[in-house]
C-alpha positions, 0 to 999 in steps of 0.5 A: 252557741255550740261553738261556745268556749269551754271557759263559758260553759257551766260545769256539769254538776256531780251527783252525790254518789260521784262525790267523796268526802274525806275526814282527816282527824285523829283518835281521842279528839272530841271535835273529830268525833263530832265531825264524824257524826255530822259527816256520817249523817249527811253522807248517809242521807245523800248517798255520798261515800266518805273515808277517814284518814288518821294523821297519826298514821300519815306523816304528810297529813300530819304536817299539812293539817295537824293544827286544823283537825278535824278537816273535811275535804270534798273531792280532795279540796279542803271544805272546812276545819274544826267544826262542820256546818251541816247545811254548808256541807249538804249544800256543797254535796248537792249544789 
């Protein structure tokens, strides 16, 4: 079994503290405010660091996400947009 191909080995799960949640939004956006509350709550409970990125301050983010904000990334990969499902985000961060 030690010679098993890396393709068939299970990836080692990251601990919540090794994850990063990125919330992409803009000021004066009620959906962004709701998403921020959910992200703050879940990340706070799990000890996951998170960051806010403002599309009004970053042209590339604006071009990529302006129709979808708020957008939540987990470890740089898009997890959701518009609304945050707290159970789904919690599972993504702990599973």
